[in-house]
LOBAMAR-610288 format. One line per field, with one value per atom (N, C-alpha, C): residue number from 1; residue in one letter; atom name; x negated, y, z negated. Coordinates in Angstrom, 1 decimal. Layout:
BEGIN
num <- c(NUM:...)
residuo <- c(A:...)
atomo <- c(CA:...)
u <- c(X:...)
v <- c(Y:...)
w <- c(Z:...)
This chain:
BEGIN
num <- c(1:1:1:2:2:2:3:3:3:4:4:4:5:5:5:6:6:6:7:7:7:8:8:8:9:9:9:10:10:10:11:11:11:12:12:12:13:13:13:14:14:14:15:15:15:16:16:16:17:17:17:18:18:18:19:19:19:20:20:20:21:21:21:22:22:22:23:23:23:24:24:24:25:25:25:26:26:26:27:27:27:28:28:28:29:29:29:30:30:30:31:31:31:32:32:32:33:33:33:34:34:34:35:35:35:36:36:36:37:37:37:38:38:38:39:39:39:40:40:40:41:41:41:42:42:42:43:43:43:44:44:44:45:45:45:46:46:46:47:47:47:48:48:48:49:49:49:50:50:50:51:51:51:52:52:52:53:53:53:54:54:54:55:55:55:56:56:56:57:57:57:58:58:58:59:59:59:60:60:60:61:61:61:62:62:62:63:63:63:64:64:64:65:65:65:66:66:66:67:67:67:68:68:68:69:69:69:70:70:70:71:71:71:72:72:72:73:73:73:74:74:74:75:75:75:76:76:76:77:77:77:78:78:78:79:79:79:80:80:80:81:81:81:82:82:82:83:83:83:84:84:84:85:85:85:86:86:86:87:87:87:88:88:88:89:89:89:90:90:90:91:91:91:92:92:92:93:93:93:94:94:94:95:95:95:96:96:96:97:97:97:98:98:98:99:99:99:100:100:100:101:101:101:102:102:102:103:103:103:104:104:104:105:105:105:106:106:106:107:107:107:108:108:108:109:109:109:110:110:110:111:111:111:112:112:112:113:113:113:114:114:114:115:115:115:116:116:116:117:117:117:118:118:118:119:119:119:120:120:120:121:121:121:122:122:122:123:123:123:124:124:124:125:125:125:126:126:126:127:127:127:128:128:128:129:129:129:130:130:130:131:131:131:132:132:132:133:133:133:134:134:134:135:135:135:136:136:136:137:137:137:138:138:138:139:139:139:140:140:140:141:141:141:142:142:142:143:143:143:144:144:144:145:145:145:146:146:146:147:147:147:148:148:148:149:149:149:150:150:150:151:151:151:152:152:152:153:153:153:154:154:154:155:155:155:156:156:156:157:157:157:158:158:158:159:159:159:160:160:160:161:161:161:162:162:162:163:163:163:164:164:164:165:165:165:166:166:166:167:167:167:168:168:168:169:169:169:170:170:170:171:171:171:172:172:172:173:173:173:174:174:174:175:175:175:176:176:176:177:177:177:178:178:178:179:179:179:180:180:180:181:181:181:182:182:182:183:183:183:184:184:184:185:185:185:186:186:186:187:187:187:188:188:188:189:189:189:190:190:190:191:191:191:192:192:192:193:193:193:194:194:194:195:195:195:196:196:196:197:197:197:198:198:198:199:199:199:200:200:200)
residuo <- c(M:M:M:L:L:L:A:A:A:R:R:R:P:P:P:L:L:L:A:A:A:L:L:L:L:L:L:L:L:L:L:L:L:L:L:L:V:V:V:W:W:W:P:P:P:L:L:L:A:A:A:G:G:G:A:A:A:T:T:T:P:P:P:V:V:V:L:L:L:R:R:R:G:G:G:R:R:R:E:E:E:H:H:H:G:G:G:L:L:L:L:L:L:P:P:P:D:D:D:Q:Q:Q:G:G:G:R:R:R:D:D:D:V:V:V:T:T:T:A:A:A:A:A:A:L:L:L:Q:Q:Q:H:H:H:L:L:L:L:L:L:D:D:D:E:E:E:A:A:A:R:R:R:R:R:R:V:V:V:P:P:P:G:G:G:D:D:D:A:A:A:N:N:N:G:G:G:W:W:W:F:F:F:E:E:E:S:S:S:G:G:G:G:G:G:V:V:V:A:A:A:D:D:D:I:I:I:L:L:L:L:L:L:K:K:K:Q:Q:Q:N:N:N:V:V:V:F:F:F:E:E:E:N:N:N:C:C:C:L:L:L:I:I:I:A:A:A:D:D:D:S:S:S:Q:Q:Q:F:F:F:S:S:S:E:E:E:A:A:A:V:V:V:V:V:V:V:V:V:V:V:V:Y:Y:Y:P:P:P:E:E:E:A:A:A:K:K:K:R:R:R:R:R:R:E:E:E:P:P:P:G:G:G:R:R:R:F:F:F:V:V:V:H:H:H:R:R:R:N:N:N:I:I:I:R:R:R:V:V:V:E:E:E:D:D:D:N:N:N:T:T:T:F:F:F:Q:Q:Q:V:V:V:F:F:F:D:D:D:A:A:A:P:P:P:I:I:I:L:L:L:Y:Y:Y:A:A:A:D:D:D:N:N:N:T:T:T:S:S:S:G:G:G:L:L:L:S:S:S:F:F:F:R:R:R:N:N:N:N:N:N:R:R:R:I:I:I:Q:Q:Q:R:R:R:T:T:T:R:R:R:A:A:A:F:F:F:T:T:T:P:P:P:W:W:W:L:L:L:A:A:A:D:D:D:R:R:R:P:P:P:A:A:A:I:I:I:R:R:R:L:L:L:I:I:I:H:H:H:C:C:C:E:E:E:D:D:D:V:V:V:E:E:E:I:I:I:C:C:C:G:G:G:N:N:N:S:S:S:A:A:A:E:E:E:G:G:G:N:N:N:L:L:L:L:L:L:S:S:S:R:R:R:D:D:D:I:I:I:R:R:R:C:C:C:E:E:E:D:D:D:M:M:M:A:A:A:P:P:P:G:G:G:A:A:A:L:L:L:N:N:N:L:L:L:A:A:A:P:P:P:G:G:G:D:D:D:L:L:L:F:F:F:R:R:R:R:R:R:P:P:P)
atomo <- c(N:CA:C:N:CA:C:N:CA:C:N:CA:C:N:CA:C:N:CA:C:N:CA:C:N:CA:C:N:CA:C:N:CA:C:N:CA:C:N:CA:C:N:CA:C:N:CA:C:N:CA:C:N:CA:C:N:CA:C:N:CA:C:N:CA:C:N:CA:C:N:CA:C:N:CA:C:N:CA:C:N:CA:C:N:CA:C:N:CA:C:N:CA:C:N:CA:C:N:CA:C:N:CA:C:N:CA:C:N:CA:C:N:CA:C:N:CA:C:N:CA:C:N:CA:C:N:CA:C:N:CA:C:N:CA:C:N:CA:C:N:CA:C:N:CA:C:N:CA:C:N:CA:C:N:CA:C:N:CA:C:N:CA:C:N:CA:C:N:CA:C:N:CA:C:N:CA:C:N:CA:C:N:CA:C:N:CA:C:N:CA:C:N:CA:C:N:CA:C:N:CA:C:N:CA:C:N:CA:C:N:CA:C:N:CA:C:N:CA:C:N:CA:C:N:CA:C:N:CA:C:N:CA:C:N:CA:C:N:CA:C:N:CA:C:N:CA:C:N:CA:C:N:CA:C:N:CA:C:N:CA:C:N:CA:C:N:CA:C:N:CA:C:N:CA:C:N:CA:C:N:CA:C:N:CA:C:N:CA:C:N:CA:C:N:CA:C:N:CA:C:N:CA:C:N:CA:C:N:CA:C:N:CA:C:N:CA:C:N:CA:C:N:CA:C:N:CA:C:N:CA:C:N:CA:C:N:CA:C:N:CA:C:N:CA:C:N:CA:C:N:CA:C:N:CA:C:N:CA:C:N:CA:C:N:CA:C:N:CA:C:N:CA:C:N:CA:C:N:CA:C:N:CA:C:N:CA:C:N:CA:C:N:CA:C:N:CA:C:N:CA:C:N:CA:C:N:CA:C:N:CA:C:N:CA:C:N:CA:C:N:CA:C:N:CA:C:N:CA:C:N:CA:C:N:CA:C:N:CA:C:N:CA:C:N:CA:C:N:CA:C:N:CA:C:N:CA:C:N:CA:C:N:CA:C:N:CA:C:N:CA:C:N:CA:C:N:CA:C:N:CA:C:N:CA:C:N:CA:C:N:CA:C:N:CA:C:N:CA:C:N:CA:C:N:CA:C:N:CA:C:N:CA:C:N:CA:C:N:CA:C:N:CA:C:N:CA:C:N:CA:C:N:CA:C:N:CA:C:N:CA:C:N:CA:C:N:CA:C:N:CA:C:N:CA:C:N:CA:C:N:CA:C:N:CA:C:N:CA:C:N:CA:C:N:CA:C:N:CA:C:N:CA:C:N:CA:C:N:CA:C:N:CA:C:N:CA:C:N:CA:C:N:CA:C:N:CA:C:N:CA:C:N:CA:C:N:CA:C:N:CA:C:N:CA:C:N:CA:C:N:CA:C:N:CA:C:N:CA:C:N:CA:C:N:CA:C:N:CA:C:N:CA:C:N:CA:C:N:CA:C:N:CA:C:N:CA:C:N:CA:C:N:CA:C:N:CA:C:N:CA:C:N:CA:C:N:CA:C:N:CA:C:N:CA:C:N:CA:C)
u <- c(-95.5:-96.6:-95.7:-94.9:-94.3:-93.4:-93.5:-92.6:-93.7:-94.9:-95.4:-95.8:-96.4:-96.4:-94.9:-93.7:-92.2:-92.1:-92.7:-92.4:-92.8:-94.5:-94.8:-94.1:-93.7:-93.4:-92.3:-91.0:-90.1:-90.0:-91.0:-91.6:-92.1:-92.5:-93.2:-91.6:-91.2:-89.8:-88.4:-88.4:-87.3:-86.9:-88.6:-87.7:-87.6:-87.8:-88.0:-86.0:-85.2:-83.7:-83.2:-83.7:-83.1:-81.4:-81.6:-80.1:-80.9:-79.7:-80.0:-78.6:-78.9:-77.8:-77.8:-76.2:-76.6:-76.5:-77.5:-77.2:-76.7:-75.9:-75.4:-75.4:-76.1:-76.2:-76.7:-77.7:-77.7:-78.9:-79.0:-79.8:-80.5:-81.9:-83.0:-84.2:-84.3:-85.3:-84.7:-85.2:-85.1:-85.5:-86.9:-87.2:-87.1:-87.0:-86.9:-87.4:-88.9:-89.8:-90.0:-89.2:-88.9:-88.2:-87.3:-86.4:-85.5:-85.2:-84.0:-85.2:-85.5:-86.1:-85.4:-85.9:-85.0:-86.3:-86.1:-87.4:-87.1:-87.4:-87.4:-87.6:-87.9:-89.0:-88.6:-87.3:-86.5:-85.9:-84.9:-84.3:-83.2:-82.9:-82.3:-81.6:-80.5:-80.2:-80.0:-80.2:-80.1:-79.9:-78.5:-77.6:-78.8:-79.0:-79.3:-81.0:-81.7:-83.7:-84.2:-85.1:-86.1:-87.5:-87.5:-89.0:-89.5:-90.1:-90.3:-90.9:-91.6:-92.9:-93.9:-93.5:-93.9:-94.8:-94.6:-95.4:-95.3:-96.8:-96.8:-97.8:-98.1:-99.4:-99.9:-98.1:-98.7:-97.0:-96.2:-94.8:-93.8:-94.4:-93.9:-92.1:-91.8:-91.1:-90.4:-91.4:-91.0:-92.0:-92.0:-93.3:-92.9:-93.3:-94.1:-92.3:-92.0:-90.6:-91.0:-89.5:-90.0:-89.1:-88.2:-87.1:-86.3:-86.9:-85.8:-85.5:-84.5:-83.5:-83.0:-83.6:-83.1:-82.3:-81.1:-80.0:-79.0:-78.9:-78.0:-78.1:-79.2:-78.7:-79.1:-78.4:-78.9:-80.2:-81.3:-82.4:-82.0:-81.6:-81.5:-82.5:-83.2:-84.2:-84.7:-85.6:-86.0:-87.8:-88.1:-89.5:-89.6:-88.3:-88.6:-89.6:-90.6:-90.8:-92.1:-93.8:-94.5:-94.4:-94.4:-93.8:-94.7:-94.9:-95.1:-94.7:-95.5:-94.8:-94.2:-94.9:-94.3:-94.6:-94.9:-96.3:-95.2:-93.5:-93.0:-91.8:-91.0:-89.0:-89.4:-89.9:-89.7:-90.9:-91.4:-92.4:-92.9:-93.3:-93.8:-95.3:-95.7:-96.4:-96.7:-97.5:-97.1:-98.4:-98.9:-99.5:-101.1:-100.4:-102.0:-102.9:-104.7:-105.2:-106.2:-106.6:-107.4:-106.5:-107.3:-106.6:-107.3:-107.0:-107.8:-107.1:-108.2:-108.1:-106.6:-105.8:-104.8:-104.0:-103.9:-103.2:-102.3:-101.1:-100.2:-99.4:-99.1:-97.7:-96.3:-96.4:-94.8:-94.9:-93.5:-93.5:-92.0:-91.8:-90.9:-89.6:-90.1:-89.4:-89.4:-88.2:-87.4:-86.2:-87.1:-86.6:-85.8:-84.5:-84.2:-82.8:-82.0:-81.0:-80.4:-81.5:-81.3:-81.2:-81.0:-81.1:-81.8:-83.3:-84.1:-83.5:-83.2:-83.5:-84.2:-85.6:-86.7:-87.6:-87.8:-87.8:-89.7:-90.3:-91.6:-92.4:-93.3:-94.3:-94.1:-94.4:-94.4:-92.5:-93.0:-91.6:-91.9:-92.8:-93.2:-94.9:-94.7:-95.4:-95.2:-96.7:-96.4:-98.2:-98.1:-99.8:-100.0:-100.4:-100.1:-98.6:-98.7:-97.2:-97.7:-97.0:-97.1:-95.6:-95.4:-94.6:-93.5:-94.0:-93.1:-92.5:-91.6:-90.4:-89.8:-90.2:-89.9:-89.3:-87.7:-87.5:-85.4:-85.8:-84.6:-83.9:-84.8:-84.4:-84.3:-83.6:-83.2:-84.0:-84.9:-85.7:-85.2:-84.7:-84.3:-84.8:-85.4:-85.8:-84.7:-85.6:-84.6:-85.6:-85.0:-85.7:-85.0:-84.6:-83.6:-85.3:-85.9:-86.9:-88.4:-89.4:-90.5:-91.6:-92.1:-93.1:-94.2:-95.0:-95.8:-96.8:-96.3:-97.3:-97.4:-97.4:-97.4:-98.2:-99.5:-100.8:-101.2:-100.3:-100.0:-98.9:-99.8:-99.6:-98.1:-97.3:-95.7:-95.6:-96.5:-96.2:-97.6:-98.4:-99.4:-99.6:-100.2:-100.3:-101.6:-101.3:-102.9:-102.5:-103.6:-103.8:-102.4:-102.0:-100.6:-101.0:-100.5:-100.1:-99.1:-98.8:-97.7:-96.8:-96.9:-96.5:-96.0:-94.8:-93.9:-93.3:-93.7:-92.7:-92.3:-91.0:-90.3:-88.9:-88.9:-86.8:-86.8:-87.8:-87.5:-87.1:-86.3:-86.4:-86.3:-86.6:-86.1:-85.2:-85.0:-84.2:-85.4:-85.6:-86.2:-87.7:-87.8:-89.8:-90.6:-90.7:-90.9:-92.9:-93.6:-94.5:-95.2:-95.0:-96.0:-95.7:-96.5:-95.8:-97.1:-98.4:-99.3:-98.6:-99.2:-99.6:-101.2:-101.4:-102.5:-102.8:-103.5:-103.9:-105.0:-105.5:-106.6:-106.9:-107.8:-108.0:-107.6:-107.3:-106.1:-106.9:-106.6:-106.9:-107.0:-107.7:-107.1:-106.1:-105.2:-104.2:-103.2:-103.1:-102.2:-101.2:-101.1:-100.0:-99.5:-98.5:-98.1:-96.8:-97.3:-96.8:-96.1:-94.7:-93.9:-94.6:-94.4:-95.0:-94.0:-93.8:-92.9:-92.7:-93.2:-92.4:-92.6:-91.7:-91.8:-92.9:-93.1:-94.2:-95.8:-96.8:-98.4:-99.8:-100.5:-101.5:-102.6:-103.2:-104.2:-105.5)
v <- c(127.7:126.2:125.1:125.8:124.3:123.0:124.0:123.1:122.3:122.7:121.9:120.0:120.2:118.9:118.1:119.1:118.5:117.9:118.0:117.5:116.6:116.7:114.8:114.0:114.5:113.4:113.5:113.2:113.2:112.4:112.5:111.6:110.8:110.3:109.4:108.4:108.9:108.4:108.1:109.1:108.4:107.4:106.9:105.3:104.5:104.4:103.5:103.7:104.7:104.8:103.4:102.6:102.1:102.0:103.6:104.6:103.5:103.8:103.5:104.9:105.4:106.7:106.5:106.8:106.6:107.8:108.3:109.8:109.4:110.3:110.3:111.4:112.1:113.3:114.4:113.9:115.0:115.8:116.7:118.0:118.7:118.1:118.1:119.0:120.3:121.8:122.4:123.3:124.9:125.5:124.8:126.0:125.0:126.4:125.8:125.0:125.2:124.5:122.6:122.3:120.8:120.0:120.6:119.4:118.6:117.5:116.9:115.6:116.0:115.3:114.5:113.3:112.5:111.9:112.8:112.0:111.6:110.7:110.6:109.2:109.2:108.0:106.6:106.7:105.3:104.7:104.0:103.7:104.2:104.0:104.7:103.7:104.2:103.4:105.1:104.9:105.8:106.2:106.7:106.8:107.8:108.1:109.9:109.9:110.2:110.6:111.2:111.9:111.9:111.5:112.5:112.0:112.3:111.2:110.8:111.2:112.4:113.3:112.8:112.6:112.1:113.1:114.4:115.8:116.1:115.4:115.6:116.1:116.6:117.2:119.0:119.6:121.0:121.3:121.0:121.3:120.8:119.6:118.5:118.3:118.0:118.4:116.6:115.6:114.6:113.4:112.4:111.5:110.1:109.5:107.8:107.1:106.8:106.0:104.4:103.7:102.5:101.5:102.1:101.5:102.1:102.1:102.9:102.4:102.3:101.6:102.5:102.7:103.1:102.9:102.0:101.8:102.4:102.2:102.7:104.3:104.5:105.7:106.3:107.2:107.7:109.1:108.7:109.5:110.0:111.4:111.9:112.9:113.1:113.8:114.5:114.2:114.6:115.1:115.9:116.5:117.0:118.5:119.8:120.8:120.6:122.1:121.3:121.7:122.4:122.5:121.8:122.4:121.6:121.7:120.8:119.4:118.4:117.2:116.5:116.7:116.6:115.6:114.9:113.2:112.7:112.1:111.3:111.2:110.7:110.9:110.6:109.5:109.3:109.1:110.4:110.5:109.7:109.0:108.6:109.7:110.6:111.4:111.8:110.9:111.3:112.4:113.4:114.7:114.5:112.9:112.3:112.4:113.3:113.2:111.7:111.5:109.8:108.7:107.5:106.9:105.7:104.8:104.0:102.4:101.5:100.4:99.2:99.2:98.0:99.4:100.2:101.5:102.2:102.2:103.1:104.0:105.0:105.9:105.9:104.7:104.6:103.0:102.4:100.9:100.6:99.8:99.2:99.5:100.5:101.1:100.8:100.2:99.5:100.5:100.6:101.1:99.8:100.2:98.5:99.2:98.1:98.6:100.5:101.1:101.7:102.3:103.4:103.9:105.3:105.2:106.4:107.0:107.8:108.6:109.5:108.8:109.8:110.5:111.6:112.1:111.8:112.1:112.2:110.9:110.4:109.3:108.9:109.6:109.0:108.8:107.6:107.3:106.8:106.4:106.1:106.9:107.2:107.8:106.8:106.5:106.0:106.1:105.9:106.9:106.5:105.5:105.3:104.8:103.4:102.8:101.0:100.5:99.3:98.5:97.6:97.3:97.8:98.0:98.9:97.9:98.3:96.8:97.7:98.3:98.3:97.0:97.2:95.9:96.1:95.3:96.0:96.8:98.0:99.5:98.9:99.9:100.0:102.0:101.3:102.7:102.9:104.0:104.6:105.9:105.7:107.4:107.5:109.3:110.1:111.0:112.3:113.4:114.8:114.0:115.9:117.4:116.6:117.6:117.1:117.8:117.9:117.8:116.2:115.5:117.0:116.7:117.7:116.6:115.3:114.2:113.3:113.3:111.8:111.5:111.9:111.1:110.5:110.5:109.7:108.6:107.6:105.8:106.0:105.5:105.0:104.8:104.0:104.1:104.2:105.0:105.7:105.3:103.9:103.5:103.9:104.2:104.7:104.1:103.2:103.0:102.0:101.0:100.7:99.0:98.4:96.6:96.4:94.9:94.3:95.1:95.4:96.5:94.8:95.0:94.4:94.8:94.4:95.1:93.9:93.8:92.5:93.1:92.6:92.8:93.8:94.4:95.9:95.6:96.9:96.3:98.1:97.7:99.5:99.4:100.4:100.7:101.9:101.8:102.9:102.5:103.6:103.0:104.0:103.8:104.3:104.7:106.2:107.2:106.3:105.3:104.9:103.5:102.1:101.1:101.1:101.8:101.7:101.6:100.9:101.3:101.2:102.2:102.7:102.8:101.8:101.2:101.7:102.7:103.5:103.1:103.0:102.4:101.5:100.1:99.2:97.9:96.9:95.3:94.5:94.1:92.8:91.9:92.1:91.0:91.9:93.4:93.8:94.3:93.9:93.8:92.7:92.7:91.3:91.7:92.0:92.1:91.0:90.7:89.7:89.2:88.8:87.6:88.1:88.7:89.2:90.6:91.4:92.6:93.5:94.6:96.1:96.6:96.5:97.1:96.6:97.0:96.1:96.6:96.1:96.9:96.9:97.8:97.5:97.1)
w <- c(-266.6:-266.9:-267.5:-268.2:-268.5:-267.6:-266.0:-264.9:-264.3:-264.1:-263.3:-264.4:-265.5:-266.5:-266.6:-266.6:-266.2:-265.5:-264.1:-262.8:-262.7:-262.6:-262.6:-264.0:-265.4:-265.5:-265.6:-264.8:-264.1:-263.0:-262.1:-261.2:-261.7:-262.9:-263.6:-264.2:-264.5:-265.4:-264.7:-263.8:-262.8:-262.6:-262.4:-261.4:-262.7:-264.1:-265.2:-265.3:-265.2:-265.0:-264.7:-263.3:-262.7:-261.6:-261.8:-260.5:-259.7:-258.9:-257.6:-256.4:-255.9:-255.5:-253.7:-253.5:-251.8:-251.6:-250.4:-250.1:-248.4:-247.9:-247.0:-246.0:-245.3:-244.6:-245.5:-246.6:-247.4:-247.3:-247.2:-246.8:-248.0:-248.0:-249.1:-248.8:-250.0:-249.9:-249.3:-249.8:-249.5:-248.3:-247.9:-247.2:-245.3:-244.3:-243.6:-242.5:-243.2:-242.6:-242.9:-244.1:-245.2:-243.9:-242.8:-242.2:-242.8:-242.3:-243.1:-244.1:-245.7:-246.3:-247.3:-247.3:-248.2:-249.5:-250.7:-251.2:-253.0:-253.5:-254.6:-255.4:-256.6:-257.2:-257.4:-256.7:-257.1:-255.8:-256.0:-255.0:-253.9:-252.7:-251.7:-250.8:-250.4:-249.4:-248.3:-247.5:-246.5:-245.7:-244.6:-243.5:-243.0:-242.8:-242.7:-242.8:-242.2:-242.4:-241.2:-241.4:-241.1:-241.6:-243.1:-243.4:-244.5:-245.0:-246.8:-246.6:-247.5:-247.5:-249.1:-250.2:-251.3:-252.3:-252.3:-252.4:-253.7:-254.8:-255.8:-256.4:-254.9:-254.9:-254.8:-254.5:-254.6:-254.7:-254.4:-254.9:-256.4:-256.3:-257.6:-257.3:-255.7:-255.6:-255.1:-255.3:-254.9:-255.9:-255.2:-255.6:-254.6:-255.2:-254.0:-254.2:-253.6:-253.2:-253.5:-253.9:-254.5:-253.2:-252.1:-251.5:-250.5:-249.3:-248.8:-247.6:-247.4:-245.9:-244.8:-243.6:-243.1:-242.0:-241.3:-240.4:-240.0:-238.9:-238.0:-238.2:-237.4:-237.5:-236.0:-235.5:-234.0:-234.0:-233.5:-233.6:-232.7:-232.2:-230.9:-230.6:-229.7:-228.9:-230.0:-230.8:-232.4:-231.5:-232.2:-231.9:-231.4:-230.9:-229.6:-229.8:-231.1:-231.9:-232.3:-232.3:-233.2:-234.4:-234.9:-236.8:-237.9:-239.0:-240.0:-240.2:-240.0:-240.1:-238.8:-237.8:-236.1:-235.8:-236.6:-235.8:-235.6:-235.2:-234.3:-235.2:-234.8:-234.7:-236.5:-236.9:-238.3:-239.3:-240.0:-240.8:-242.6:-242.6:-243.9:-244.2:-244.9:-244.9:-246.1:-247.5:-248.7:-248.3:-249.5:-249.7:-250.2:-250.7:-251.5:-250.8:-251.2:-250.5:-249.9:-251.6:-251.6:-251.3:-250.8:-249.8:-250.9:-251.7:-252.4:-252.2:-251.8:-251.3:-252.1:-251.9:-252.6:-252.8:-253.6:-254.2:-252.8:-252.7:-251.7:-253.1:-252.3:-252.7:-252.4:-251.7:-251.0:-250.7:-251.0:-251.3:-250.4:-249.8:-249.3:-248.4:-247.8:-246.5:-245.3:-244.6:-243.9:-242.8:-241.5:-241.0:-239.5:-240.1:-238.9:-237.9:-237.1:-236.1:-236.0:-236.0:-235.1:-233.6:-233.1:-232.1:-232.0:-231.1:-231.2:-229.5:-229.2:-228.3:-227.9:-227.5:-227.3:-225.8:-226.0:-224.4:-224.2:-225.9:-226.6:-227.1:-227.2:-226.9:-228.5:-229.5:-231.0:-231.7:-232.2:-233.1:-233.9:-234.9:-236.2:-236.6:-237.7:-238.2:-240.1:-240.3:-241.8:-242.5:-244.1:-244.0:-246.0:-246.2:-247.5:-247.9:-247.4:-247.1:-247.7:-248.3:-248.6:-248.8:-247.5:-247.0:-246.6:-245.4:-244.2:-243.3:-242.6:-241.7:-240.7:-239.3:-237.9:-237.6:-237.5:-236.9:-236.2:-235.1:-234.6:-233.7:-233.8:-233.5:-232.1:-230.9:-229.8:-230.0:-228.5:-227.9:-226.7:-226.4:-225.2:-225.0:-223.4:-222.9:-222.5:-222.8:-221.9:-221.1:-220.7:-220.1:-220.1:-221.6:-221.8:-222.0:-222.2:-222.3:-222.2:-221.7:-221.1:-222.1:-222.0:-223.5:-223.6:-225.0:-225.1:-225.9:-226.3:-227.2:-226.6:-224.9:-224.6:-224.4:-225.1:-225.8:-226.3:-227.6:-228.5:-229.0:-229.9:-229.2:-230.2:-229.5:-230.3:-231.6:-232.4:-233.9:-234.1:-235.4:-235.9:-237.5:-237.6:-238.9:-239.8:-241.0:-241.7:-243.2:-243.2:-245.1:-245.3:-244.1:-245.0:-245.5:-246.0:-245.8:-246.0:-245.6:-245.5:-244.3:-243.1:-242.5:-241.2:-241.3:-240.1:-239.1:-237.6:-236.5:-235.6:-235.5:-234.5:-234.3:-232.8:-232.8:-231.9:-231.5:-230.8:-229.5:-229.4:-227.4:-227.2:-225.4:-225.2:-223.9:-223.5:-222.2:-221.6:-220.7:-219.5:-220.0:-219.2:-218.9:-220.1:-221.0:-223.1:-222.4:-222.6:-222.6:-223.6:-224.2:-224.8:-225.9:-225.6:-226.6:-227.4:-227.9:-228.6:-229.7:-230.5:-232.1:-232.4:-233.1:-233.8:-235.1:-235.4:-237.3:-237.2:-238.9:-239.3:-240.9:-241.2:-242.6:-242.7:-242.1:-242.8:-242.9:-243.7:-243.4:-242.4:-241.9:-241.3:-242.0:-241.1:-241.3:-241.9:-241.9:-242.5:-241.4:-240.4:-239.8:-239.2:-239.3:-238.5:-237.5:-236.5:-235.1:-234.4:-234.1:-233.6:-232.5:-232.0:-230.0:-229.3:-228.7:-227.6:-227.9:-228.9:-229.6:-228.5:-228.6:-227.1:-227.8:-228.8:-229.3:-229.2:-228.8:-229.1:-229.7:-230.0:-230.2:-229.3:-228.5:-227.8:-228.0)
């Protein structure tokens, strides 16, 4: 029974240490369905990542992140099978069940200068996040697989604030360029004029 309170204590104290590790190509998590996780309650520079969970609600293996940069990655034909957390290529999915105005699990997540080679529609899914940017990414449409999520928006944002989307470009006819916002205050999304993505 000591493991549960100890895990929560580590999630609260670890950010105070001020450490800034650099994780490159690291597999995190022991279960096959966890995929490529990058989780911790401190600052990270990431060369490769796919999912940012923030699960202090069940497994107690991670908490909210304070600063993540996903930069200069190539995401090649992700989402080939239906599995847990298959909402998009990059998923910011905290396990927090409660959403409160002005309170967020994750902060300062930047997805910049990446190449997304996609056969399907969803690219970014973010929930319960403050300070999210999706900038200068190149989206390339492939036909490697048959799309199975073609009816979903390219970007879905739930309970986020201070979101910036700008400078993104596309090659090929994307299945979606739409941004869907849910449970967000007016002005929470800053979408640059002329950006690839649009808010319907």
